N, C-alpha and C positions, 0 to 999 in steps of 0.2 A: 649779534648773530651773524655767522658767516653765510655766504651765498648758498642757496639751495638749488641744486640742479633738478628741476622738475621733469625734464626729459628722462633723466636716469631714474627718477622716482617711478615713472610709468613704464620704464623699460623700452623707450622708443628713440628713434633718431630725431635730430633737430629739424629734419626736413619732412617729418611725418605729416600726413594730411589730417584734416578734421575727422574723417571717418576712422583713420588709424588711431588717433588719440582717443576717440570715443570707445573703440573696440578694446584698446588696452586698459582703459579705465574700468570698463564693465567687468572684464575678466578679473582684475585685481579686487574690485569692490565686492564681488561675490565671494572671493576667497577670504578676504579679511573682514567681512561685515560682522559686527558684534553679535548679531543673532546666530551666526554660525560659530562664533568663538566667545561664548559667555565667560565672563571673569578673566579674560585674557587681555591684560593691559598692553602687551606688545602688539597684539592684533588691533586693538583699539587705536593705538597711536599710529600704526601703519595705515589704518583706514582714514584717519584724519589727514595724514600726509598725502595720500593719493587723491583724496577729495579736494584738498587745497591745490594740488598740482593741476587737477583737471579743471577746476574753476578758473585758473589763470590761462591755461593753454587752450581751452575750448572757446575762449573769447578772443576774436582777432585783435582788438585794440589792446587788451591786457597782454596778450602774447607778444605783440610788437614791442610794447614798453619793457616787458620782462626780458626779451631777447636783447634789446638795446642795453639794458642795465648789465646783463651778463657779459655782453661783448666788452663793455668798458671796464667792468670788474676784472676781466681776464687781462686786458691791456695794462691795468694798474699793477699787474704782477700777482694777483690773487692774494695780496697781503693786506689790502685795505679796500674799503668801498670806494666807488668812483668819485664821490663828492668830497672825500676827506682831503685834508691839506697834503700837498706833495704828489697827488695823483695827477700827473701832467698828461691828461688825455683829452681828446676832442669830445665834447659832450653832445655833439650832433643836434644842437638847438633844443636840448632837453636839460633842464636844471636839476642835476642829481645832488647838488651841494645842500639842498634843503633837507636831505635825509642823513641822519647820524649813522645809520647802518642799514643792512638789508631788511631787517624786520620792519623798520619804519617805512621803507619803500613799499613793502608788500602789504602792510596794513592799509596804507592809502589806496593802493591799487585795488584791494578787495573791499574797500569801503567799510573797514571795520569801525566800530562805534567810537565816536569822540564827541565831546561837548564843545560849544563855542568857547574859545579861549584856551583850549588844550586839555581841560580836565575831562576825566571820564574813563572809558573802557580801556582795559589792558588785556583782555582775554577773548578768545573766540573758539567755540567748541562745536563739534558736530554731534554731540550726544545730548539727549534730553536730560533735564535735571532729574535726579533720582536713579539715573543709570539706564533708563529705557531709551529706545530709539524709535522715532516715528518714521520708520523706513520700510521699504519693500522692494524686492527685486523680481517681481513677476515678469516684467518685460525682459529680464535677463534669463528667464527660465529657472530662476532660483526658488520661487514659491515661498516668499517670506511674508506675504500678507496682501493688503490692498492699497497701500499708499507708497509713493515714492519718497526717498529720503530728502529732507530739507534741513539744512544746518541751522541750529539755534545759535543765538548770540548771547553772551553774558557780559555785563558791564557793571562797574560800580557807580553809584549815584550818591553824591554827598548832599545831605540836607541839614539845615539848621534845626534846632529843637522846635522853633516856632513853625517852620515849614512842615515838619513831620507831624506835629501835634494837630495843626489846623487843616493840613492838606494843602497841596500846591499844584499848579500847572507848570511843567517844565518844557522848555523847547530843546530838543536834542538833535544834534547833527549826526546822521548815520553815514555820512560820506557822500552817498548819492541822493539823499533826500533829507529833509528836515521835518520832524514830526513834533506835535504837541502831545505830551503825556500828562494825564491827570493822576497825581499821587493822592490816594485817599487818606483821610485823617488816621493817625495812629501808627504810622510806620516807625520802626525801631531798628537798631543795629541788627543785621541779619535778616530783616524782612526782604522778601523777594516779590517784585512787581512784574507780572507777566503782561507783555504787550503782544497780543496775537498778530501773527502775520507780518511782523517787522524784523524777522531774523534774516538769515542769508537765503539766497535762492538755491533751489535744488539744481545740482549740476546736470540733471537729465530730465527735468520737467520745469514748469513754471511755478511750482509750489514754493511757498516761503515758510521758513520756520518761525519761531517766536523769539522775541527779545526779552531776556530776563534781566531786570535791574536789581542789583544787590545794594541795599541801602546802608550807607555809613553816616552816622550822625556826628557832626562836628561837636567837640566838647563844649559844655555850657559852664558858665562861671558859678552857678548855684545848683542847678538840677543835675542829677545823674541817675543811672540805673544800677540796681543791684538785682541781678536776675531779671524778673519781669516787673519789679517794683520801682516806682519813681520815688527817689529819696532826696533829702536835702539835709543840711546841717545848720543848726542855729545855736549861737552862743548865748549863755546866760551867766549872771554873776553868782558868787557863792550865796549871798543873802537871798537872791531870787530862788535859788535851789532849795534853801532851807525853809523859807516862808511861803513859797509858791508865788506865782505872778501870772500876768497875761502878756502875751507877745503877739506881734503882727508877723505873719508868715506869708511870703509870696507863694502862690500856686500858679499853674499854667494859665488860669483865666482870671487872676486878680488876687489881692491880698485878703487874708481872713484873720480874724482874731482867735487865738488859741489859748486855752487855760492850761497853765503848767501847775501840776499838783505839788503841794509841799513835800519835801524830802526826795525829790527826783534825783537820780544819780546820773553822772556823766556817762554817755553812751546809750542810755535808754531812749526809746523812740515813742513818739506820739503818732497815732494813726488818724489821718484825716479822710474820712470815708467819702468816696465819690469825688475826690479832688485830685486824683492821679491821672494817669495816661488814658487816652482814648483806647478802648478795646473794641475792635470790630464786632458788631452784633451783640455786644454785652454792655454798652454804655461806657461809663467811666470806672477806672480802677481807683485804688486808694493811694494817697501820698503819705510817706512816712517821714516824720521830722525827727532827726537824731539830735539829741540835746548834748551840747558840749559846755561843761562848766569851766569858764575861763577865770583864772586867778589874775587879778589886776597887778600890773607890774609897778606902776607909779601911783601912790596913794597920798592923800593929804595927811597932815598931822592929826586932824580930828578923826579921820578914818582909822589911822593907826591906833589912836587911843581907844576907840571902840572895839577894834579887833583884839587889842590886848585885854580889854575887859571881858570879852567873850572867851578868850583863851583861859583866863584865870578862873572863870566861873563855869567852864564847860563841864558837863557831867558825862558826856559820851566819849568813850575811849575806843577808837576804831581798831587798835592793834592789840587789844586785850587777849585775843585768841592766839597770839603768837608766843605768849609766855610759856606755854607748856609744849612747844614744838622742839624736838631734838632728833638726832639721828639714832 
């Protein structure tokens, strides 16, 4: 991402005072606020831009670092970020080389979500999930409600199947604070965990938005989801399919013995009631065991002899219905 000129975003000079910055922001915020521009994506993006610009420029320390970054970016010829190779500029005792681009710099400056070790959030939004805005501009004379806007944050959170099934406590680094979040049992891909009051701070009040964690499950070697159902696949042999058998099947909380009825076909599923995923407020769902009939590739001579006897004495013809098919 190229360098963003936040002064130009707010339409002010680089020498603008704190009051001038606030006045410019308020004017633009009222104009582009989503409550005044419903279903207008351009206005929504503009609102996010001016909010981000104000959050940086209204804080003296953030503004100082931002100005320093901009100064060196310009010295580098505006063709690369200050820390990139070949940018022969004085860093002024500030290490810009740790940032791959402007976006990385601004993410850290604003304390956007990250997890220890580098995994975690990649997005930052000023809109509430579902499209609504917890915002208000009464102090601007706009009359939009009773609360001041507070930016929400969104981040991805990777969990193993075990963590998601049983619930887990995660320690998250929000940049300027570290918090412990309890993830309840039963999270799945697409689950959203709301952490109240841990979003960004309002540019014009002390209110804080919420942090929304979007759950991503790391793939499991045996279990997977098909829609909301927990499913697995278990192989059986042809003789087990014909005669029926019992098999041991892993479930999230242990192995159970399952009866396979005679004559089952490959691809059919057996339902294990109450052995599936945790469903909040509804207990346990069901687990579905998909049967896969596997043909042995290497057989002994005695096995071959018996398969030949079965073939020679077989009464079932699975392709009989094809005899009368034609165009």
